[in-house]
C-alpha positions as CSV (number, residue, x, y, z in Angstrom):
1,M,5.1,6.5,-22.0
2,D,6.2,2.9,-23.0
3,S,8.2,1.1,-20.1
4,S,11.2,-1.0,-20.8
5,M,13.0,-3.9,-19.0
6,L,16.0,-2.7,-17.0
7,G,17.3,-6.3,-16.2
8,T,16.4,-9.8,-15.2
9,M,17.7,-12.7,-13.1
10,E,16.7,-16.4,-13.0
11,C,17.0,-18.9,-10.2
12,G,15.9,-22.5,-9.9
13,V,13.5,-23.1,-6.8
14,P,12.6,-26.5,-5.5
15,G,9.1,-27.3,-4.9
16,A,9.5,-28.5,-1.4
17,A,10.4,-24.8,-0.3
18,G,6.8,-23.8,-1.0
19,C,7.8,-20.2,-1.7
20,F,10.6,-18.0,-2.5
21,W,11.5,-14.4,-1.3
22,V,12.5,-11.3,-3.2
23,V,14.3,-9.2,-0.7
24,D,16.1,-6.0,-0.6
25,A,19.8,-6.6,-1.3
26,S,20.9,-4.8,1.9
27,T,18.8,-7.3,4.1
28,T,17.6,-10.9,4.5
29,G,14.2,-12.4,4.5
30,P,12.2,-13.1,7.6
31,A,12.3,-16.2,9.7
32,A,9.4,-18.5,9.4
33,D,8.0,-17.4,12.9
34,D,8.3,-13.7,12.1
35,P,5.3,-12.2,13.5
36,G,5.3,-9.4,10.8
37,L,5.1,-12.2,8.2
38,G,1.7,-10.9,7.1
39,N,2.4,-7.4,7.0
40,S,3.4,-5.4,4.1
41,A,5.7,-2.5,3.8
42,R,8.6,-4.6,4.9
43,P,11.8,-5.0,2.6
44,F,10.9,-8.3,1.3
45,Y,8.3,-10.0,-0.9
46,R,6.8,-13.5,-0.7
47,A,6.0,-15.5,-3.8
48,V,3.9,-18.7,-2.9
49,L,4.4,-21.7,-5.3
50,W,1.5,-23.6,-6.9
51,P,0.5,-26.5,-4.7
52,G,2.3,-29.7,-5.9
53,T,5.0,-27.8,-7.9
54,P,8.0,-30.0,-8.4
55,S,10.4,-27.1,-9.1
56,V,10.2,-23.5,-10.4
57,R,12.3,-21.5,-12.7
58,A,11.7,-18.1,-11.2
59,A,12.5,-15.0,-13.2
60,V,12.7,-11.5,-11.5
61,E,12.4,-8.6,-13.9
62,A,13.1,-4.8,-13.1
63,W,11.1,-2.4,-15.3
64,S,11.1,1.3,-15.9
65,G,7.1,1.4,-15.5
66,P,4.3,-0.9,-15.7
67,P,5.2,-3.9,-17.9
68,P,3.1,-4.4,-21.1
69,G,0.2,-6.6,-21.2
70,G,-1.8,-5.0,-18.5
71,G,-2.8,-6.7,-15.1
72,L,-2.8,-5.5,-11.7
73,P,-0.1,-5.9,-9.1
74,Y,-0.7,-8.9,-7.0
75,G,-0.2,-8.4,-3.4
76,D,1.4,-5.4,-1.7
77,P,4.3,-3.3,-3.0
78,F,7.3,-3.4,-0.8
79,H,10.1,-1.0,0.2
80,C,13.5,-1.4,-1.3
81,P,15.9,1.1,0.3
82,S,18.9,-0.2,-1.5
83,G,17.6,-0.2,-4.9
84,A,18.4,-3.6,-5.7
85,V,16.9,-6.9,-5.0
86,A,18.1,-10.7,-4.3
87,L,16.1,-13.9,-4.2
88,E,16.2,-16.2,-1.2
89,V,15.0,-19.7,-0.6
90,G,14.7,-21.4,2.8
91,G,16.8,-18.6,4.2
92,H,19.6,-19.0,1.5
93,R,20.4,-16.3,-1.0
94,M,20.3,-17.6,-4.5
95,G,22.0,-16.3,-7.8
96,E,23.0,-12.6,-8.3
97,V,21.8,-9.2,-7.2
98,L,19.4,-7.3,-9.5
99,P,19.6,-3.5,-9.6
100,L,16.2,-1.8,-9.9
101,D,15.3,1.7,-11.0
102,G,16.8,3.4,-7.7
103,P,15.7,3.0,-4.0
104,G,11.9,3.4,-3.3
105,V,8.7,1.5,-3.0
106,Y,7.9,-1.0,-5.8
107,W,5.0,-2.7,-7.2
108,C,5.1,-6.5,-7.6
109,L,3.2,-8.2,-10.7
110,T,3.5,-11.9,-10.1
111,S,2.7,-14.6,-12.7
112,N,2.8,-18.4,-12.0
113,G,2.9,-21.2,-14.6
114,M,-0.8,-21.5,-14.8
115,Q,-1.2,-17.8,-15.4
116,L,1.7,-17.6,-17.8
117,S,0.3,-20.6,-19.8
118,G,-3.3,-19.5,-19.9
119,G,-4.3,-22.6,-18.1
120,D,-7.5,-23.4,-16.3
121,P,-7.0,-23.3,-12.4
122,M,-9.2,-26.3,-11.9
123,T,-7.2,-28.7,-14.2
124,Y,-3.7,-27.0,-14.2
125,H,-0.8,-29.4,-13.1
126,P,2.4,-27.7,-12.5
127,R,5.6,-29.1,-14.4
128,Q,9.2,-29.5,-13.5
129,E,10.9,-26.3,-13.9
130,D,7.5,-24.5,-13.9
131,P,7.9,-20.9,-14.9
132,Y,7.2,-18.1,-12.4
133,A,7.8,-14.3,-13.2
134,V,8.0,-11.3,-10.7
135,R,8.0,-8.1,-12.3
136,L,9.0,-4.9,-10.4
137,W,8.5,-1.4,-11.0
138,R,8.5,1.8,-8.9
139,V,5.3,3.2,-7.4
140,P,4.8,6.6,-9.0
141,G,4.6,9.9,-6.9
142,Q,7.1,9.1,-4.3
143,L,8.1,12.1,-2.1
144,A,11.5,12.6,-0.5
145,A,11.9,11.6,3.0
146,E,11.3,14.1,5.7
147,L,9.5,16.5,3.3
148,P,7.7,18.9,5.7
149,L,3.8,18.2,6.2
150,F,2.9,21.8,6.7
151,T,4.5,25.1,6.1
152,R,2.5,28.3,5.8
153,P,-0.4,28.8,6.8
154,R,-0.7,25.9,9.3
155,P,-3.7,24.0,10.8
156,R,-5.2,24.9,14.1
157,R,-5.1,21.3,15.5
158,V,-3.3,18.1,14.3
159,A,-3.8,14.4,15.3
160,R,-1.6,11.7,14.2
161,G,-2.0,7.9,14.2
162,A,-1.0,4.7,12.5
163,F,-3.1,1.5,11.9
164,T,-3.5,-1.7,9.8
165,V,-6.1,-1.4,6.9
166,S,-7.6,-4.1,4.8
167,H,-9.9,-4.3,1.6
168,G,-8.1,-1.1,0.3
169,E,-9.8,1.5,2.5
170,F,-10.2,3.1,5.9
171,W,-12.8,5.6,7.2
172,L,-12.8,8.9,9.0
173,S,-15.9,9.0,11.4
174,A,-17.4,12.1,12.3
175,R,-20.1,10.5,14.5
176,S,-20.3,9.3,18.1
177,A,-21.8,5.9,17.0
178,G,-18.7,4.8,15.1
179,L,-19.2,3.1,11.6
180,P,-22.8,2.5,10.3
181,D,-23.9,-1.0,9.4
182,R,-23.0,-0.2,5.7
183,P,-20.2,2.4,5.7
184,P,-19.5,4.2,2.4
185,V,-16.9,2.9,-0.1
186,P,-14.3,5.1,-2.0
187,D,-15.4,6.6,-5.2
188,G,-12.5,4.8,-7.2
189,D,-9.4,6.5,-5.9
190,A,-11.3,9.3,-4.3
191,P,-12.8,9.8,-1.0
192,A,-16.7,9.5,-0.5
193,G,-18.9,10.5,2.5
194,A,-22.2,9.4,3.9
195,D,-23.8,9.0,7.2
196,G,-21.3,11.2,9.0
197,V,-18.3,8.9,7.6
198,V,-15.8,9.4,4.9
199,A,-14.2,6.4,3.2
200,I,-10.6,7.0,2.1
201,P,-9.1,4.5,-0.4
202,T,-5.5,3.0,0.1
203,M,-3.0,2.0,-2.6
204,A,-2.5,-1.5,-1.2
205,Q,-5.3,-3.9,-0.2
206,D,-3.8,-4.9,3.2
207,T,-1.0,-2.8,4.7
208,R,0.0,-0.6,7.5
209,V,-0.7,3.2,7.1
210,A,0.0,6.4,9.0
211,A,-2.4,9.3,8.9
212,V,-2.4,12.8,9.8
213,V,-5.8,14.6,10.4
214,S,-5.8,18.3,10.8
215,W,-8.4,21.0,11.4
216,W,-8.3,24.3,9.5
217,D,-9.9,27.6,10.0
218,G,-11.0,27.7,6.3
219,E,-10.4,25.9,3.1
220,P,-6.8,24.3,3.6
221,P,-3.9,24.8,0.9
222,A,-2.8,22.2,-1.3
223,A,-0.6,19.6,0.1
224,D,2.4,17.5,-1.4
225,G,1.5,13.9,-2.5
226,I,-1.1,12.5,-4.7
227,T,-4.5,14.3,-4.5
228,L,-7.3,11.9,-3.8
229,G,-10.0,14.5,-3.7
230,S,-12.6,16.0,-1.3
231,C,-16.1,15.5,-0.2
232,Q,-18.6,16.7,2.5
233,V,-20.0,15.1,5.5
234,R,-22.0,15.9,8.6
235,T,-20.6,15.7,12.1
236,D,-22.7,15.6,15.4
237,G,-19.6,17.4,17.2
238,S,-17.8,14.2,18.0
239,P,-14.0,14.0,17.7
240,L,-12.9,12.7,14.4
241,R,-11.5,9.1,14.4
242,C,-9.9,6.8,11.9
243,W,-11.4,3.3,11.5
244,S,-10.4,0.0,9.8
245,V,-12.3,-3.1,9.6
246,D,-10.6,-4.2,12.8
247,G,-11.9,-1.1,14.7
248,P,-11.0,2.4,15.7
249,G,-7.4,3.6,15.6
250,D,-5.7,5.7,18.1
251,L,-6.1,8.9,16.3
252,A,-8.8,11.5,17.6
253,L,-9.2,15.0,16.6
254,A,-11.6,17.4,18.3
255,V,-14.0,19.5,16.2
256,P,-15.6,22.8,17.3
257,G,-19.3,21.4,17.1
258,P,-21.9,20.0,15.1
259,G,-22.2,21.0,11.4
260,R,-21.0,20.2,7.9
261,L,-17.3,19.4,7.3
262,G,-15.2,19.6,4.1
263,V,-12.6,16.7,3.9
264,R,-9.8,16.5,1.5
265,A,-7.1,13.8,1.3
266,W,-3.6,13.3,0.0
267,R,-1.7,10.1,-0.3
268,R,2.0,10.5,0.4
269,V,4.2,7.6,-0.8
270,E,7.0,8.2,1.5
271,P,9.0,5.3,2.9
272,G,10.1,5.6,6.5
273,E,12.0,3.5,9.3
274,D,8.6,2.6,10.7
275,F,7.9,0.3,7.4
276,R,5.0,2.5,6.6
277,Y,5.1,3.9,3.0
278,E,1.5,4.9,2.7
279,R,0.9,8.1,4.6
280,Y,-2.5,10.1,4.5
281,D,-2.7,13.8,4.9
282,V,-6.4,14.5,5.7
283,R,-7.4,18.1,6.0
284,V,-10.7,19.1,7.4
285,W,-12.7,22.4,7.8
286,A,-16.2,23.7,8.5
287,C,-18.5,24.3,5.4
288,S,-21.6,26.3,5.1
289,G,-24.9,24.5,4.4
290,P,-27.5,22.4,6.3
């Protein structure tokens, strides 16, 4: 289905500011020393200016879906609980408030003057009033807050954890030695298993996620959210743990013993007060086979 622009706003930004912020209309952007500045899943989005830019004419656009022309979102999506955004420069709000397509989590597609003009990054020189576009559209498949994770039947055991991921993936390890030297990578947007480890893809490259790993007596029922897929992996009987490139998280789930496991994962795009909007429902059960 074709998308359409819902609205737009423009604002001048001095190059000396170095960046501008697209913020949820009900909040303000962070202070420069905010320890969460590098974390996503916050109610603001930072757009960095091209070095040496005299000034920028920033256009923020709201879309009903992915804007035409292709391209992937740059950076992480952000949570907009009010359903409207404003633009801030140097801690000061600029211009009007732009309504979006309702409250929720939004992708951001940013384009600076070099990208908009099709210039060469090695030779591009920004101009006065250099154009800068930020296009926003809702991440699809969002769930209502507080939707129950389990109904009937229910798992035998459940472990919960939260951690920071990078490079668009995290791992579920079923081996005592942790991750192998070359851990598996996701199969596109689907899990992939090898050497006692399952790689699970995330929506954003670098973000904070929450995960629930559960043990089932048999193949588990379907869950709410976006189905990522399933795979099998062998375990040496060690507790299941979630890992990122920074090391193991605080999640651990005991398994009955060594053998082959089935692993199926769902992504729940579900904003919460903990600023995590990527939540993973990972269901594990014993499989027959060597």
